[in-house]
C-alpha positions in Angstrom: -0.1 -0.2 -0.2 2.9 2.5 0.5 4.0 2.0 -3.0 0.9 3.4 -3.8 0.2 6.3 -1.6 3.7 7.2 -3.0 3.9 10.5 -5.1 5.4 9.9 -8.6 7.2 12.9 -10.1 6.1 13.7 -13.7 9.5 12.4 -15.3 8.4 9.0 -13.8 4.9 9.0 -14.9 6.0 10.2 -18.1 9.0 8.0 -18.6 6.9 4.6 -17.4 3.8 5.7 -19.6 5.9 5.7 -22.8 7.5 2.9 -21.8 4.3 1.0 -21.5 3.0 2.8 -24.4 5.6 2.8 -26.8 8.3 0.5 -25.9 6.4 -2.5 -24.7 4.5 -2.5 -27.7 7.4 -2.1 -30.3 9.4 -5.2 -28.1 5.8 -6.8 -28.0 5.2 -6.8 -31.8 8.9 -7.5 -32.7 8.8 -10.8 -30.4 5.6 -11.9 -31.7 6.4 -11.3 -35.1 9.5 -13.2 -34.5 8.1 -15.9 -33.0 5.4 -16.0 -36.0 8.2 -16.1 -38.8 9.7 -18.6 -36.8 7.1 -20.8 -36.9 6.2 -20.6 -40.2 9.7 -20.8 -41.3 9.8 -23.8 -39.1 6.8 -25.4 -40.9 8.0 -24.9 -44.1 11.1 -26.8 -43.6 9.1 -29.8 -41.9 7.2 -29.9 -44.8 9.7 -29.9 -47.2 11.8 -32.2 -44.8 8.9 -34.9 -45.1 8.5 -34.8 -48.4 12.1 -36.0 -48.8 12.1 -38.3 -46.0 9.0 -39.5 -48.1 11.0 -40.1 -51.0 13.4 -41.7 -49.4 11.6 -43.8 -47.4 9.9 -44.9 -51.2 13.3 -45.7 -52.1 15.0 -47.7 -49.3 11.5 -49.4 -48.9 11.7 -50.4 -52.9 15.5 -51.9 -52.2 15.0 -53.8 -49.1 11.9 -55.2 -50.6 13.8 -56.2 -53.4 17.0 -57.4 -51.5 14.0 -59.4 -48.9 12.4 -61.1 -51.7 15.5 -62.6 -53.6 17.0 -63.9 -50.3 13.7 -65.3 -49.7 13.2 -66.8 -53.0 16.6 -68.2 -52.5 16.0 -69.9 -49.2 13.0 -71.2 -51.0 14.6 -72.7 -54.3 14.5 -76.3 -53.0 17.4 -77.6 -56.0 19.1 -74.3 -54.7 19.1 -76.0 -51.2 19.3 -79.4 -52.4 22.8 -78.4 -54.4 24.1 -76.5 -51.3 23.3 -79.9 -49.3 25.0 -82.3 -51.8 28.1 -79.6 -51.8 28.3 -80.3 -47.9 27.5 -84.1 -48.1 30.4 -84.4 -50.9 33.7 -86.3 -50.0 35.5 -86.2 -53.1 37.2 -82.9 -54.5 35.7 -83.6 -58.1 32.0 -83.5 -56.8 32.4 -80.5 -54.5 34.0 -78.8 -57.4 31.0 -79.6 -59.7 28.3 -79.2 -56.9 30.1 -75.6 -55.8 30.0 -74.5 -59.4 26.4 -75.8 -59.9 25.5 -73.7 -56.7 27.0 -70.7 -57.5 25.9 -70.7 -61.2 22.3 -71.1 -59.5 23.2 -68.2 -57.3 24.2 -66.0 -60.4 21.2 -66.3 -62.2 19.4 -64.7 -59.0 22.3 -62.0 -58.4 23.2 -61.1 -61.8 21.0 -58.1 -61.5 22.0 -57.1 -57.6 25.1 -55.2 -57.6 23.9 -54.5 -53.8 24.6 -58.2 -53.1 28.7 -58.7 -51.6 28.1 -62.5 -50.9 26.1 -64.9 -49.6 27.2 -67.2 -46.8 25.7 -71.1 -46.4 25.8 -72.2 -42.8 25.5 -75.7 -42.2 23.8 -77.0 -38.9 27.0 -79.2 -37.8 30.2 -77.3 -39.1 30.9 -76.0 -42.4 29.7 -73.4 -44.9 29.5 -72.3 -48.8 31.3 -69.2 -49.1 29.6 -67.2 -52.6 31.6 -63.8 -54.0 29.2 -61.8 -55.5 29.0 -61.1 -59.1 29.9 -57.6 -59.3 33.7 -56.9 -57.5 33.6 -55.1 -54.2 36.6 -53.9 -52.3 35.2 -55.6 -49.0 36.7 -58.7 -47.3 33.8 -60.3 -45.7 34.5 -64.1 -45.2 33.5 -64.3 -41.7 34.3 -67.3 -39.8 31.1 -69.8 -39.5 31.6 -70.3 -35.7 31.8 -66.6 -34.8 28.8 -66.0 -36.8 26.8 -68.5 -34.5 27.7 -67.1 -31.4 26.4 -63.3 -32.1 22.8 -62.0 -31.6 21.4 -61.9 -34.9 21.6 -65.3 -36.1 20.0 -66.7 -33.0 17.5 -63.9 -33.7 16.7 -65.6 -37.3 16.9 -69.1 -36.1 13.9 -67.6 -33.8 12.2 -66.1 -36.6 12.9 -69.1 -39.3 11.3 -68.9 -42.7 11.6 -64.7 -42.6 14.2 -62.5 -43.9 16.2 -60.6 -41.0 18.2 -57.3 -42.1 21.1 -56.3 -39.6 22.7 -52.7 -39.7 25.9 -51.7 -38.2 25.0 -51.8 -35.0 24.3 -55.3 -34.5 26.4 -56.7 -37.7 29.7 -56.4 -35.8 31.9 -59.0 -37.5 32.5 -58.1 -40.8 35.8 -55.4 -40.7 35.0 -52.7 -43.4 35.3 -49.2 -43.1 32.4 -48.5 -45.6 28.9 -47.7 -43.6 26.5 -48.8 -45.8 26.9 -52.3 -45.3 24.0 -54.2 -44.3 23.1 -58.3 -43.3 20.5 -60.4 -43.9 19.7 -63.9 -42.4 17.1 -66.2 -43.3 16.6 -69.8 -41.7 15.1 -71.9 -44.2 12.2 -74.0 -43.5 13.0 -77.6 -44.1 12.9 -80.4 -42.0 16.1 -80.8 -40.6 16.3 -84.8 -41.8 16.8 -83.8 -45.4 18.1 -80.4 -44.5 21.4 -79.2 -43.7 21.3 -75.7 -44.2 20.7 -73.7 -41.3 21.0 -70.4 -41.9 21.8 -68.4 -45.3 23.9 -65.7 -44.7 23.9 -62.3 -47.2 26.1 -59.5 -47.0 24.7 -56.5 -48.8 26.4 -52.8 -50.2 23.0 -50.8 -49.7 23.4 -48.5 -52.7 20.0 -46.5 -51.9 21.9 -45.8 -48.6 25.2 -44.6 -50.3 23.0 -42.4 -52.1 21.4 -40.8 -49.2 24.6 -40.3 -47.6 25.9 -38.6 -50.9 22.9 -36.0 -51.1 23.6 -35.1 -47.4 27.6 -35.0 -47.8 27.3 -30.9 -48.9 25.1 -30.0 -45.6 25.3 -30.0 -42.0 22.7 -32.6 -41.4 22.3 -35.8 -41.0 20.0 -39.1 -41.8 19.9 -42.1 -39.6 17.7 -45.2 -39.8 16.2 -47.1 -36.7 14.8 -50.7 -37.6 12.0 -51.9 -35.5 14.3 -52.5 -32.3 15.2 -49.1 -32.9 19.0 -50.3 -33.9 21.0 -48.2 -36.0 20.6 -49.4 -39.5 22.0 -46.4 -41.1 23.8 -43.0 -39.8 25.7 -40.5 -42.0 26.4 -38.4 -39.6 29.9 -37.2 -38.4 29.3 -37.5 -34.9 29.7 -41.6 -34.4 29.0 -41.2 -31.1 25.8 -43.9 -30.8 24.9 -42.8 -27.3 24.8 -39.3 -28.2 22.5 -40.0 -30.9 20.3 -42.2 -29.6 20.0 -39.6 -26.6 18.8 -37.2 -29.1 16.4 -39.1 -31.4 14.7 -41.0 -27.9 11.3 -38.9 -28.4 11.3 -39.8 -32.1 11.3 -43.9 -30.7 7.7 -43.5 -29.3 5.4 -41.8 -32.2 5.4 -42.6 -35.9 6.3 -39.2 -37.2 6.9 -35.4 -36.3 9.5 -33.0 -34.9 11.1 -31.7 -31.8 13.9 -29.7 -30.9 16.4 -31.6 -28.6 20.1 -31.4 -27.2 23.0 -33.2 -29.3 26.3 -33.2 -27.4 25.7 -29.7 -26.7 24.2 -28.4 -29.8 20.5 -27.7 -30.4 19.4 -29.7 -33.4 15.8 -30.0 -35.4 14.9 -33.2 -35.3 12.4 -34.5 -38.1 11.5 -38.6 -38.2 8.6 -40.7 -40.1 7.9 -44.6 -40.4 8.9 -46.2 -43.0 5.3 -48.0 -43.9 6.5 -51.7 -44.8 9.5 -52.4 -42.9 8.5 -50.8 -39.7 11.7 -48.5 -39.9 12.4 -44.8 -38.9 14.5 -42.5 -41.4 15.1 -39.7 -39.1 16.7 -36.4 -40.7 19.2 -34.4 -37.7 20.0 -30.6 -38.8 21.5 -28.0 -36.3 18.8 -25.2 -35.4 21.0 -22.4 -35.8 21.5 -23.4 -39.3 17.4 -23.7 -40.0 17.3 -20.4 -38.4 19.8 -18.2 -39.7 17.6 -16.4 -42.1 15.2 -15.9 -38.9 18.4 -14.8 -36.8 19.0 -12.2 -39.8 15.7 -10.6 -40.0 16.1 -10.7 -36.3 19.3 -8.4 -36.2 17.7 -6.5 -38.8 14.6 -5.8 -36.8 15.8 -5.6 -33.7 18.6 -2.8 -35.0 15.5 -1.0 -36.2 13.6 -1.1 -33.1 16.6 -0.2 -31.1 18.0 2.9 -33.4 13.8 3.7 -33.0 14.1 3.6 -29.7 17.5 5.5 -29.2 15.7 8.2 -31.2 12.6 8.3 -29.3 14.0 8.5 -26.1 16.3 11.3 -27.3 13.1 13.1 -28.3 11.3 11.8 -25.2 14.3 13.6 -23.4 13.7 16.7 -24.6 10.1 17.0 -24.5 10.4 15.8 -20.7 12.7 18.1 -20.3 10.9 20.8 -21.7 7.8 20.2 -19.5 9.2 19.3 -16.5 12.7 21.7 -16.5 10.1 24.9 -16.1 8.0 23.0 -13.4 11.3 22.0 -11.3 12.4 25.7 -11.4 8.9 26.8 -10.4 8.9 24.3 -7.5 12.4 26.0 -6.6 11.5 29.5 -6.9 8.2 28.5 -4.3 10.3 26.4 -1.6 12.8 30.0 -1.7 9.1 31.9 -1.3 8.3 29.2 1.7 11.3 29.9 3.2 11.0 33.9 3.5 12.6 34.9 -0.1 10.3 36.9 -2.2 13.1 37.4 -5.0 12.0 34.7 -7.7 13.3 34.9 -10.6 12.1 32.9 -13.2 13.0 31.9 -16.7 9.7 31.6 -18.1 9.8 28.5 -20.8 8.2 25.5 -22.0 4.6 24.7 -23.4 1.8 27.9 -23.1 0.4 26.4 -19.8 3.3 25.8 -17.8 4.2 30.0 -19.5 1.5 30.8 -17.6 1.8 29.7 -14.7 5.0 31.1 -14.1 3.9 34.3 -15.5 0.9 34.0 -12.8 3.6 33.3 -9.6 5.8 35.9 -10.8 3.2 38.2 -10.8 1.9 37.1 -7.7 5.6 36.8 -5.8 5.6 41.0 -7.1 2.3 41.5 -5.6 3.6 40.1 -2.5 6.7 41.7 -1.9 4.9 45.1 -2.1 2.2 44.0 0.0 4.9 43.3 2.8 7.2 46.6 2.3 3.4 48.0 3.2 3.3 46.3 6.0 6.6 46.8 6.9 6.1 50.3 6.8 2.8 50.6 8.8 4.8 48.6 11.4 7.4 50.6 11.1 5.0 53.9 11.9 3.5 52.1 14.4 6.7 51.2 16.5 7.9 55.1 15.9 4.5 55.9 17.5 5.2 53.2 20.4 8.3 54.7 20.9 7.8 58.1 20.7 4.9 57.5 23.1 7.2 55.7 26.2 10.1 58.4 25.6 7.8 61.6 25.8 5.9 60.0 29.2 7.4 62.6 32.2 5.8 62.2 35.2 4.9 65.8 36.7 4.9 64.8 40.0 8.4 63.9 40.2 8.9 67.5 38.4 7.0 69.0 41.2 8.8 67.0 44.3 12.0 67.9 42.9 11.6 71.2 42.3 10.3 71.5 45.9 13.6 70.0 47.3 15.0 72.5 45.5 13.0 75.3 46.8 13.2 74.2 50.3 16.9 73.1 50.0 17.2 76.9 48.5 15.4 78.2 51.6 17.0 76.4 54.2 20.3 76.1 53.2 22.3 79.0 51.0 24.4 75.7 49.3 27.1 76.0 46.3 25.2 72.9 45.4 21.9 74.3 44.4 23.9 75.9 41.2 24.9 72.5 40.2 21.7 70.8 41.1 19.5 73.1 39.3 22.0 72.6 36.1 22.1 68.6 36.0 17.9 68.9 36.7 18.0 71.2 33.4 20.8 69.0 30.9 18.7 65.7 32.5 15.2 67.0 31.5 16.8 68.4 28.0 17.8 65.4 27.5 14.8 63.8 28.3 12.7 65.8 26.2 15.1 65.3 23.3 14.0 64.8 19.7 16.6 64.7 17.2 16.4 61.0 17.6 16.2 57.6 19.1 20.0 56.8 19.8 22.7 58.2 22.0 25.7 57.2 22.7 26.5 55.0 25.7 29.1 57.4 26.8 26.6 59.9 26.5 23.6 58.1 28.0 26.6 58.1 31.2 26.7 61.0 30.8 23.0 61.6 31.4 22.9 58.8 34.2 25.2 60.7 36.1 23.1 63.8 36.3 20.2 62.3 37.7 22.3 60.3 40.0 23.7 63.9 41.5 20.1 64.7 41.7 19.1 61.7 43.8 22.6 61.8 46.4 21.5 65.0 46.9 17.6 64.0 47.4 18.4 61.1 49.7 21.9 62.0 50.7 25.3 60.0 50.5 23.1 56.7 51.4 24.4 54.9 48.7 26.7 55.3 45.7 27.7 53.9 41.8 30.7 52.1 40.5 31.0 52.3 36.7 33.2 49.5 34.9 33.0 49.3 31.1 35.2 47.9 28.5 36.9 50.9 26.2 35.8 49.5 23.2 31.9 49.8 23.9 31.9 53.0 25.0 31.2 54.5 21.7 28.2 52.2 20.8 25.1 53.8 20.3 21.9 52.4 22.7 18.4 54.0 22.9 18.0 56.3 25.2 17.2 56.1 28.9 17.1 52.5 29.1 19.9 52.3 32.0 17.8 55.4 34.3 15.1 53.2 34.7 16.9 50.4 36.2 19.3 52.3 38.7 16.0 54.5 39.9 14.6 51.5 40.5 17.6 50.2 42.5 17.9 53.5 44.3 14.4 53.6 45.3 13.2 50.3 46.1 16.6 49.0 46.5 17.8 50.3 49.4 14.5 51.6 50.9 14.6 50.3 54.8 18.6 49.5 55.0 21.0 50.8 57.2 23.8 50.0 55.2 25.7 51.5 52.4 24.0 51.1 48.8 26.3 49.9 46.1 25.0 49.8 42.6 27.3 48.9 40.3 27.5 49.3 36.4 29.6 47.4 34.1 29.1 46.8 30.2 31.6 44.3 28.0 31.4 42.4 24.6 29.7 39.0 24.2 30.4 38.0 20.2 28.5 40.6 18.4 25.9 41.8 21.4 26.4 44.3 23.9 25.6 43.0 27.4 25.2 45.8 30.7 24.7 44.6 34.1 23.4 46.2 36.9 23.6 44.8 40.4 23.1 46.2 43.6 23.3 45.2 47.0 19.9 46.3 47.9 17.0 43.7 49.9 16.4 42.2 47.1 12.9 40.6 45.6 10.6 37.9 45.1 9.7 35.9 42.1 6.5 37.3 41.9 7.6 40.4 42.1 9.7 40.4 39.6 7.2 39.6 37.4 5.1 42.0 38.3 7.6 44.7 38.0 8.0 43.3 34.1 4.8 43.7 33.1 4.0 46.8 35.1 3.4 49.5 32.7 2.4 53.1 34.5 5.4 53.7 37.3 6.3 57.1 38.5 9.5 57.6 38.1 11.4 60.5 36.4 10.2 60.0 33.1 7.6 57.6 33.4 8.9 54.4 32.0 9.2 51.6 34.0 11.4 48.1 33.8 8.6 47.2 31.7 8.8 49.9 29.7 12.1 49.8 29.2 11.9 45.5 28.2 9.1 46.8 25.7 11.3 49.3 23.5 14.4 46.9 23.6 12.4 44.1 21.9 10.4 46.8 19.9 13.3 48.3 18.1 15.6 44.9 18.1 13.7 41.6 18.0 12.6 39.1 20.7 16.2 37.8 21.7 17.2 41.1 22.7 15.7 42.5 26.4 15.9 42.8 30.3 17.2 39.3 32.5 16.4 40.1 36.2 17.8 37.7 39.1 17.5 38.6 42.7 17.5 36.9 46.3 15.8 38.4 49.5 18.2 40.2 51.3 21.2 40.2 48.7 20.6 42.3 46.3 19.3 41.9 42.7 21.3 41.7 39.2 19.6 43.3 35.9 21.6 42.0 32.6 20.2 43.9 29.3 21.4 42.8 26.4 21.6 44.7 23.4 23.2 44.5 19.7 26.2 46.2 19.2 25.7 49.1 17.1 29.3 50.7 16.0 27.0 53.8 13.7 24.1 55.4 15.0 20.9 53.3 13.3 18.9 56.6 13.4 21.4 57.9 10.6 21.6 54.8 8.8 17.8 54.6 8.6 17.7 58.0 6.9 20.0 57.2 4.5 18.3 53.9 3.2 
């Protein structure tokens, strides 16, 4: 199920579609066409081969029938058998020569028109034999010992079939020493009473001309003929390989049917076998030919079709590649730009291309990103105006009660004590108020902020006496950085008014500043009475306070975050009876941000 739920890319879909719609049909049609052509070719070859086998079968039937009729006529000729008996029973040389001449003349009368007969041999029951050499010259030595002949299976088989002519091939007839592979043997046991007949067997040796002609017709071919008798013994084998076991293994299927064809493996080579059963002899004539040779024409056509198909597929794949690229390329570019927009970058640069629909889609997306940029800029301007108004409102808050109380203190002191520091106190107040109401910008250098803070501390010392002191520890390279106005005064004021209230010991406020990475860290630590957790939370949330400029700790934190972001602001740590530590985290600006914004 996961495979079906998986989203496929357009490239994969197009390539799969092309494969099943184009490639698969071409391969399927090519394969079916080749198989059909192969079947037709094999059918035609089989038909022609069957016709050849029928012609060969007819010729062999004619010859073997003639052999059988002649041998049967000789075995049933009473005069000839009597002459053979008389020759065997003769004791005088003259009589034996006379009987031998008469017997040879009688045999010549039978065999004068049969040049295939090499020899004839009359084998007697007790011992001895009469040998007759054929009327035509044959370069074959067929004189064999009758004792060895009687021990052969073919001799016993002929005795069991008395009165019937049996033919034997080279597989069973192994007594004749000859390189001629077209030698056949024939044997017949005459049907006569044993008491009147000494001839037990007549044995013939034949040189089958029809077999020789058949072998000659296949000498220029790689195919071969094999003829089997009714007992599956090899009568003729025109193949070059004489390994009988391999051949019989290859033609085993032909022994179970009357005719047909099949493909088999012979000695590691694929062979096409066609076979036919001869009508009169119950012999099988088999033709074996290499399958590769028969399908040479098919292979040529196959090579041609496959070459054309491969070239066509290559051309198709090249065209498909550029087609898919023209579709998928712009889509991928569009997806890439969409991901950029998703990540916050609205600078979409599209190379508009592809079909009309994809071109229109890219054009619409490009117009959409331009409009989004315009809306974002408008929103940013509105936020800037809103933040500026809120900051200005925060900076504009000044507590009139503080001014009244401070002026009253100055008045009382002026009335009671004619002190020299009255002028300095009044001057400090004027400078402090001037800095508070200054409208030239929101930022000030840290050095100037510390000077203003000194004015405020002076006033507070006049007001509360020498009950506290302030210590400074700033790194030199951070003193020229720019920070928001009035960030430190509310924190120091909180420490003096609330932290040291009710404490008899000297109050100490330590103000330090240092660079941490690309940030400015200002730490304000006092040894006041400290505060509880809920008090710290209330201090960061309370907006309305009565201080010099009406700006409380919460407003300081809000100003920092509005100007710099949520990663900046205040962090308060406090412990009852020990004191309070306030960490102010700010970005490190070496130039006035107000001037940089103005240039932008």
